[in-house]
VOPAGU-2260 file (C-alpha; in pm, 1 decimal, decimal comma):
REM VOPAGU-2260
SITE   aa  ch    i         X         Y         Z
SITE  MET   A    0   -3004,0   -2300,0    -316,4
SITE  PHE   A    1   -2814,1   -2498,6     -77,5
SITE  SER   A    2   -2812,4   -2261,8     222,5
SITE  TYR   A    3   -3115,8   -2441,6     370,1
SITE  CYS   A    4   -2925,1   -2778,6     361,7
SITE  TRP   A    5   -2770,0   -2673,6     709,3
SITE  PHE   A    6   -3096,9   -2755,3     869,7
SITE  ILE   A    7   -3061,2   -3113,6     779,4
SITE  LEU   A    8   -2743,0   -3102,3    1023,9
SITE  ILE   A    9   -2908,2   -2873,2    1283,6
SITE  PHE   A   10   -3224,1   -3058,4    1365,5
SITE  PRO   A   11   -3049,6   -3384,0    1506,0
SITE  LEU   A   12   -2817,4   -3170,8    1695,4
SITE  VAL   A   13   -3097,9   -2971,9    1858,7
SITE  GLY   A   14   -3253,6   -3311,6    1934,7
SITE  PHE   A   15   -2932,9   -3435,7    2073,4
SITE  VAL   A   16   -2899,5   -3120,8    2290,6
SITE  LEU   A   17   -3263,5   -3115,4    2423,4
SITE  LEU   A   18   -3258,5   -3480,6    2506,2
SITE  SER   A   19   -2932,5   -3459,4    2667,5
SITE  TRP   A   20   -3023,2   -3171,6    2889,8
SITE  PHE   A   21   -3390,1   -3213,3    2950,7
SITE  GLY   A   22   -3452,9   -3582,6    2867,7
SITE  ASN   A   23   -3491,0   -3696,4    3204,2
SITE  GLY   A   24   -3790,5   -3454,1    3279,4
SITE  MET   A   25   -3950,7   -3561,1    2969,4
SITE  SER   A   26   -4197,7   -3856,1    2940,1
SITE  ARG   A   27   -4109,3   -4157,2    2713,9
SITE  LYS   A   28   -4341,5   -4044,0    2458,1
SITE  THR   A   29   -4219,7   -3686,1    2436,1
SITE  ALA   A   30   -3846,7   -3819,7    2419,2
SITE  GLY   A   31   -3936,0   -4043,9    2139,9
SITE  LEU   A   32   -4123,7   -3801,8    1950,4
SITE  LEU   A   33   -3852,7   -3565,5    1974,4
SITE  GLY   A   34   -3584,1   -3801,3    1875,6
SITE  CYS   A   35   -3792,2   -3943,0    1582,6
SITE  GLY   A   36   -3923,7   -3604,0    1477,3
SITE  SER   A   37   -3576,4   -3436,8    1442,0
SITE  VAL   A   38   -3441,0   -3707,0    1218,4
SITE  GLY   A   39   -3775,5   -3731,6    1039,0
SITE  VAL   A   40   -3772,1   -3349,9     964,4
SITE  SER   A   41   -3398,2   -3386,7     837,4
SITE  PHE   A   42   -3535,0   -3668,5     610,8
SITE  LEU   A   43   -3801,0   -3436,9     469,7
SITE  ILE   A   44   -3553,9   -3163,6     386,6
SITE  THR   A   45   -3328,8   -3407,5     220,8
SITE  LEU   A   46   -3608,0   -3526,4      -1,4
SITE  GLY   A   47   -3662,1   -3155,9     -78,5
SITE  VAL   A   48   -3298,0   -3116,9    -178,5
SITE  LEU   A   49   -3342,4   -3434,5    -400,6
SITE  VAL   A   50   -3639,5   -3291,5    -567,3
SITE  GLY   A   51   -3441,7   -2983,4    -621,6
SITE  PHE   A   52   -3163,7   -3176,5    -796,2
SITE  LEU   A   53   -3433,0   -3395,3   -1008,5
SITE  LEU   A   54   -3624,2   -3070,4   -1137,6
SITE  GLY   A   55   -3306,1   -2857,1   -1158,4
SITE  GLY   A   56   -3190,7   -3014,6   -1482,0
SITE  GLU   A   57   -2842,3   -3025,5   -1621,1
SITE  ASN   A   58   -2763,1   -2693,3   -1469,1
SITE  GLU   A   59   -2797,3   -2821,5   -1114,1
SITE  LYS   A   60   -2482,2   -3031,6   -1065,8
SITE  GLY   A   61   -2424,0   -2938,2    -682,0
SITE  GLY   A   62   -2209,3   -2689,4    -495,8
SITE  THR   A   63   -2085,2   -2607,7    -156,5
SITE  SER   A   64   -2244,0   -2394,7     125,9
SITE  THR   A   65   -2011,5   -2216,6     354,3
SITE  LEU   A   66   -2131,6   -2130,0     688,0
SITE  TYR   A   67   -1831,7   -1944,3     824,5
SITE  ASN   A   68   -1443,7   -1905,5     746,8
SITE  TRP   A   69   -1246,8   -2060,3    1037,3
SITE  VAL   A   70    -883,2   -1984,6     935,0
SITE  THR   A   71    -733,2   -1809,7     636,4
SITE  ALA   A   72    -351,5   -1797,7     601,6
SITE  GLY   A   73    -243,1   -1683,6     256,6
SITE  SER   A   74    -391,8   -1939,6       1,4
SITE  PHE   A   75    -477,5   -2170,6     285,5
SITE  SER   A   76    -843,2   -2150,4     410,0
SITE  LEU   A   77   -1034,6   -2360,9     658,8
SITE  ASN   A   78   -1405,6   -2313,1     612,4
SITE  MET   A   79   -1708,6   -2478,9     792,5
SITE  SER   A   80   -1863,9   -2573,7     463,2
SITE  ILE   A   81   -2061,4   -2856,8     308,6
SITE  LEU   A   82   -2060,0   -3011,2     -32,9
SITE  VAL   A   83   -2414,4   -3069,1    -173,4
SITE  ASP   A   84   -2393,6   -3301,4    -484,9
SITE  PRO   A   85   -2602,8   -3601,5    -608,5
SITE  LEU   A   86   -2375,3   -3842,4    -420,1
SITE  SER   A   87   -2385,6   -3667,6    -100,5
SITE  VAL   A   88   -2767,5   -3623,1    -128,3
SITE  PHE   A   89   -2799,1   -4017,1    -183,5
SITE  MET   A   90   -2599,3   -4085,3     117,9
SITE  LEU   A   91   -2806,2   -3836,7     328,6
SITE  LEU   A   92   -3135,8   -4020,1     208,5
SITE  ILE   A   93   -2982,1   -4346,0     339,1
SITE  ILE   A   94   -2854,7   -4190,4     668,6
SITE  THR   A   95   -3181,5   -4006,2     755,6
SITE  GLY   A   96   -3427,0   -4233,5     599,1
SITE  VAL   A   97   -3264,6   -4557,5     752,3
SITE  GLY   A   98   -3205,8   -4352,1    1073,5
SITE  PHE   A   99   -3555,5   -4241,7    1108,3
SITE  VAL   A  100   -3698,8   -4597,8    1062,6
SITE  ILE   A  101   -3457,5   -4722,8    1333,4
SITE  HIS   A  102   -3567,9   -4438,0    1546,9
SITE  VAL   A  103   -3933,5   -4534,0    1517,9
SITE  TYR   A  104   -3844,7   -4907,4    1587,0
SITE  SER   A  105   -3637,1   -4805,9    1870,4
SITE  ILE   A  106   -3948,6   -4665,2    2048,4
SITE  GLY   A  107   -4104,8   -5006,1    2098,4
SITE  TYR   A  108   -3772,7   -5182,7    2137,5
SITE  MET   A  109   -3621,3   -4954,7    2414,2
SITE  GLU   A  110   -3970,9   -4924,1    2590,1
SITE  LYS   A  111   -3872,2   -5069,3    2915,6
SITE  ASP   A  112   -3526,7   -4925,4    2928,9
SITE  PRO   A  113   -3451,1   -4694,5    3205,7
SITE  GLU   A  114   -3224,9   -4482,6    2995,9
SITE  PHE   A  115   -3469,5   -4436,1    2723,2
SITE  SER   A  116   -3405,1   -4065,9    2662,0
SITE  ARG   A  117   -3026,9   -4103,4    2682,6
SITE  PHE   A  118   -3046,7   -4367,8    2409,2
SITE  PHE   A  119   -3238,2   -4134,4    2199,0
SITE  SER   A  120   -3015,2   -3850,5    2246,4
SITE  TYR   A  121   -2696,9   -4070,4    2157,0
SITE  MET   A  122   -2902,6   -4178,5    1838,7
SITE  ASN   A  123   -2951,4   -3834,5    1729,9
SITE  PHE   A  124   -2575,2   -3754,8    1797,8
SITE  PHE   A  125   -2495,7   -4050,1    1587,2
SITE  ILE   A  126   -2709,6   -3912,2    1297,4
SITE  PHE   A  127   -2553,2   -3573,9    1316,8
SITE  SER   A  128   -2208,6   -3747,6    1307,7
SITE  MET   A  129   -2292,0   -3954,9    1005,1
SITE  TRP   A  130   -2433,1   -3646,3     843,3
SITE  LEU   A  131   -2122,9   -3450,4     896,2
SITE  ARG   A  132   -1909,0   -3742,6     801,3
SITE  TYR   A  133   -2046,6   -3763,6     446,0
SITE  TYR   A  134   -2122,1   -3401,1     399,3
SITE  SER   A  135   -1801,2   -3243,5     491,8
SITE  TRP   A  136   -1624,5   -3040,1     246,1
SITE  LYS   A  137   -1278,4   -3036,2     398,7
SITE  TYR   A  138   -1103,3   -3325,5     569,7
SITE  LEU   A  139   -1071,5   -3188,2     922,7
SITE  PRO   A  140   -1443,1   -3225,2    1005,2
SITE  SER   A  141   -1444,2   -3568,1     837,7
SITE  ILE   A  142   -1168,2   -3694,7    1047,6
SITE  LEU   A  143   -1310,8   -3556,2    1375,3
SITE  THR   A  144   -1664,9   -3713,2    1315,2
SITE  THR   A  145   -1486,0   -4043,0    1217,5
SITE  GLY   A  146   -1323,3   -4044,9    1569,5
SITE  ALA   A  147   -1670,1   -3934,7    1732,5
SITE  LEU   A  148   -1840,6   -4224,6    1546,0
SITE  SER   A  149   -1565,6   -4482,4    1676,3
SITE  TYR   A  150   -1601,6   -4327,7    2028,1
SITE  GLN   A  151   -1985,1   -4346,7    2016,0
SITE  ILE   A  152   -1963,4   -4722,9    1992,7
SITE  SER   A  153   -1848,9   -4765,0    2355,4
SITE  TRP   A  154   -2129,8   -4524,0    2493,6
SITE  TRP   A  155   -2404,2   -4770,4    2520,3
SITE  ALA   A  156   -2263,2   -5098,1    2536,9
SITE  PRO   A  157   -2091,9   -5192,9    2884,5
SITE  PRO   A  158   -1747,1   -5316,4    2898,4
SITE  ILE   A  159   -1698,1   -5700,1    2843,5
SITE  TYR   A  160   -1570,9   -5743,6    3203,6
SITE  GLU   A  161   -1905,6   -5610,5    3347,4
SITE  LEU   A  162   -2122,0   -5850,9    3141,9
SITE  GLY   A  163   -2023,2   -6127,4    3372,2
């Protein structure tokens, strides 16, 4: 049941890649639609997962979905897997729902910014990182995305000495 939950992660990542590589050639409207659309589709899939939990009854408590196995050494295994349970779905509703609303608001707020598509590519990567942070089943992806989220703070804001 949880194998399609990976699409929640894939859509913001694809939006980030497309806006990063081809964003300068896109119109502002296209960049805004791509940025908002990728997060909006993730939100709709998250709502579908929530409905699956609500209609699933007592038997549906959650589970893990493994994409592939990174490393196996004896009893130790490092998998690319996500945890899908009611708490992670609740956090995903907040991340994708609020992220979608912020994306829509940012279309008007960033209207005259010369780096419009770059802003939306960073926002999509932020949503991707937050998603992976709260959905990771193992500690390594969680630690790596915490570092990525910390690093992303410095991407848009100029250093203090440049503010003059």
